[in-house]
C-alpha positions as CSV (number, residue, x, y, z in Angstrom):
1,M,77.4,76.6,140.4
2,R,76.2,79.4,142.3
3,S,72.1,81.1,141.1
4,P,72.5,85.1,140.5
5,N,70.3,85.2,143.3
6,T,71.6,83.1,145.5
7,A,75.5,84.4,144.9
8,K,74.0,87.9,145.4
9,T,72.2,87.1,148.6
10,A,75.3,86.0,150.4
11,L,78.1,88.3,148.9
12,R,75.7,91.5,150.2
13,S,75.6,89.9,153.7
14,H,79.1,89.3,153.4
15,R,79.5,93.3,152.3
16,G,77.7,94.0,155.5
17,L,80.6,92.5,157.4
18,F,83.1,94.3,155.5
19,E,81.0,97.4,156.3
20,M,80.8,97.0,159.4
21,A,85.5,96.2,159.8
22,A,85.3,99.3,158.3
23,A,84.1,101.4,160.6
24,A,85.9,99.7,163.0
25,G,89.2,100.2,161.8
26,L,91.6,97.9,161.2
27,T,90.3,95.4,163.7
28,I,88.9,93.4,161.1
29,A,91.1,90.6,160.6
30,G,87.8,88.2,162.3
31,F,85.1,89.4,160.0
32,L,87.6,89.3,156.2
33,L,87.7,85.9,156.8
34,V,87.5,83.1,153.7
35,L,83.4,82.5,154.1
36,G,84.0,79.1,152.7
37,E,85.6,78.3,149.3
38,P,84.4,79.9,146.5
39,P,82.6,77.7,143.8
40,V,84.3,75.2,141.9
41,P,84.1,75.9,138.0
42,V,81.5,73.9,135.9
43,L,81.6,74.2,132.6
44,A,78.3,75.4,131.0
45,Q,77.0,75.6,128.1
46,S,78.1,79.2,126.3
47,A,76.6,82.3,125.5
48,S,77.4,85.7,123.7
49,V,77.2,89.4,124.6
50,P,78.3,92.0,121.7
51,V,81.5,93.4,123.3
52,N,79.8,96.9,122.9
53,E,78.2,95.6,125.9
54,L,81.0,93.9,127.5
55,M,82.9,97.3,127.4
56,A,80.8,100.1,128.1
57,G,79.5,101.7,131.4
58,E,81.6,100.2,133.9
59,A,82.2,101.8,137.2
60,L,86.4,100.9,137.7
61,P,88.2,102.0,134.0
62,D,89.7,98.5,132.1
63,L,93.8,98.4,133.0
64,A,93.9,96.0,129.7
65,I,97.4,94.2,129.6
66,G,98.2,94.0,124.9
67,S,97.4,96.3,122.0
68,S,94.3,97.9,121.6
69,D,94.1,96.8,118.0
70,A,94.5,93.0,118.6
71,P,91.8,91.4,116.8
72,V,90.5,89.5,120.1
73,T,89.6,90.3,123.0
74,I,89.5,88.3,126.5
75,I,88.1,89.7,129.7
76,E,88.0,87.4,132.9
77,Y,85.9,87.4,136.0
78,A,87.6,86.0,139.1
79,S,87.9,86.3,142.6
80,M,91.2,86.9,144.7
81,T,90.1,84.2,146.9
82,C,89.6,81.4,144.0
83,G,92.0,79.2,143.6
84,H,90.5,78.1,140.3
85,C,91.8,81.8,139.2
86,A,95.3,81.6,141.5
87,G,96.4,78.4,139.3
88,F,95.1,79.9,136.1
89,Y,97.6,82.6,136.5
90,D,99.8,80.1,137.3
91,T,99.7,77.3,134.2
92,T,97.9,79.2,132.1
93,F,98.3,83.0,131.9
94,P,102.2,83.0,131.2
95,E,101.4,81.1,128.2
96,L,98.6,82.9,127.3
97,K,100.9,86.6,127.7
98,S,104.0,84.9,125.7
99,K,102.4,83.2,122.3
100,Y,98.9,85.7,122.5
101,I,98.7,89.2,124.3
102,D,102.7,89.9,123.2
103,T,102.3,89.2,119.7
104,G,100.0,91.7,119.5
105,K,96.9,89.0,118.7
106,V,95.3,89.1,121.8
107,R,94.3,91.7,124.5
108,F,93.2,90.6,128.2
109,I,91.7,92.3,131.2
110,L,91.0,91.2,134.3
111,R,87.4,92.4,136.3
112,E,86.5,92.5,140.2
113,Y,83.6,89.6,141.1
114,P,84.7,89.5,144.5
115,L,83.4,86.6,146.1
116,D,83.9,87.5,149.7
117,P,85.1,90.4,152.0
118,L,88.6,89.1,151.8
119,A,88.8,89.2,148.2
120,A,87.3,92.5,147.7
121,A,90.0,94.0,149.7
122,G,92.6,92.3,147.4
123,F,91.2,93.6,144.5
124,M,90.7,97.3,146.7
125,L,94.8,96.8,147.6
126,A,95.4,96.3,144.0
127,R,93.4,99.7,142.7
128,C,95.4,101.6,145.6
129,S,98.2,100.6,144.3
130,G,98.1,102.5,141.1
131,D,97.1,102.0,137.5
132,D,100.8,101.2,137.0
133,K,101.1,98.6,139.3
134,R,97.5,97.2,139.8
135,N,98.0,94.1,137.5
136,A,101.4,93.0,138.7
137,V,99.6,93.7,142.0
138,V,96.9,91.4,140.8
139,D,99.8,88.7,140.3
140,L,101.0,89.4,143.1
141,L,98.2,88.4,145.1
142,F,97.4,85.3,143.3
143,A,101.1,83.9,143.2
144,Q,101.4,84.1,147.0
145,Q,97.3,83.1,147.7
146,K,98.6,80.2,149.6
147,Y,100.2,82.1,152.2
148,W,98.0,85.4,152.9
149,L,94.8,82.5,152.8
150,V,94.5,82.8,156.4
151,P,92.5,83.4,158.2
152,D,93.2,86.2,161.4
153,K,96.4,86.7,159.6
154,A,94.9,88.0,156.5
155,L,95.8,91.2,156.2
156,E,98.8,91.1,158.4
157,V,100.6,88.9,155.8
158,L,98.5,91.5,152.7
159,A,100.5,94.5,154.6
160,N,103.5,93.0,154.2
161,L,103.3,91.8,150.9
162,L,102.1,95.3,149.8
163,K,104.9,96.8,152.0
164,Q,107.5,95.5,149.4
165,T,105.3,96.7,146.1
166,G,106.0,100.6,148.1
167,M,102.6,101.1,149.7
168,S,103.2,102.5,153.4
169,Q,100.9,100.8,156.0
170,G,99.3,104.0,156.5
171,R,98.3,104.4,152.8
172,F,97.5,100.1,153.0
173,E,95.0,100.9,156.1
174,A,93.2,104.2,154.1
175,C,92.8,102.1,151.6
176,L,90.4,99.1,152.7
177,K,89.0,102.1,154.5
178,D,87.9,104.0,151.1
179,N,83.9,103.3,151.1
180,D,83.9,104.5,147.7
181,L,86.4,101.9,146.0
182,R,84.9,98.8,148.2
183,D,81.4,100.4,146.6
184,K,82.8,100.4,143.1
185,V,84.3,96.7,143.2
186,Y,81.0,95.8,143.9
187,K,79.2,97.7,141.2
188,V,81.3,95.8,138.5
189,H,80.6,92.6,140.2
190,D,76.5,93.2,140.2
191,R,77.1,94.5,136.4
192,A,78.6,91.1,135.3
193,T,75.6,89.0,137.7
194,D,72.7,91.5,136.2
195,K,73.7,91.6,132.7
196,F,75.9,88.8,131.6
197,G,75.0,86.4,133.6
198,V,78.3,86.0,135.7
199,T,77.8,83.7,138.6
200,A,81.2,81.9,139.1
201,T,84.3,82.1,138.7
202,P,86.9,82.4,136.7
203,T,84.7,83.7,133.6
204,F,85.4,84.7,130.2
205,F,84.1,86.6,127.4
206,I,86.5,85.9,124.6
207,N,84.7,88.4,122.0
208,G,81.8,88.3,123.9
209,K,81.3,84.3,123.6
210,K,81.1,82.6,127.5
211,E,83.2,80.9,128.8
212,N,83.2,79.3,131.9
213,G,85.7,77.5,134.5
214,E,89.8,77.6,134.5
215,M,91.4,76.9,130.7
216,P,94.3,75.5,129.6
217,L,96.0,77.2,126.7
218,D,94.8,74.6,124.1
219,A,91.7,75.0,125.8
220,L,91.8,78.9,125.1
221,A,93.7,78.4,121.8
222,K,90.8,76.8,120.0
223,L,88.1,79.4,120.8
224,I,91.2,82.0,119.5
225,D,93.0,80.7,116.8
226,P,89.5,80.7,114.7
227,L,88.6,84.3,115.6
228,L,92.4,85.1,114.4
229,K,91.4,83.8,110.9
230,G,88.4,86.0,110.3
């Protein structure tokens, strides 16, 4: 797992590449490379953060799935290029949604924690799709991750995927040049690191209790079920 200082230094260097690429227009495929695999999540000692602190002061609005009155809130920090994050959405999230979210027991929030410029681009495109489509686009990009996570062809594949959701090429290009949106995505990342000690993906907060690493449903259930009895 990266230390906070190492991770932030690396991310800022990647961010500089992203800024150079945006200034050059869409000749940015060479810059938006996956600069090494995201760190493999390692289970670490759990910590807790007050829920009111987790829910306040985000640079981008949370787009929650599930009832606002749910007794359990799960916040996940993920990176679009993280294989473990994609694995969670493929294997665990459908069961979590069926058993806990759709039944009003859990409210689920995904927050941006890009580990490289391509991950930031994916999150930006999801946000540019509109609040009503953002979570669906996140699902799509995780499901298709192995197809667009290809150096030099990532933007082409992403453009084709987003076209299926109704995004025009012009909107696609404008989104990737949106410096304000890019900065907000990174502010979410930086706040998670500075305030909540997030250093790798996926990281979950379950009613404020921090858990690191991809989690199967049975592991999540052991944390969720006691909270439903309170």
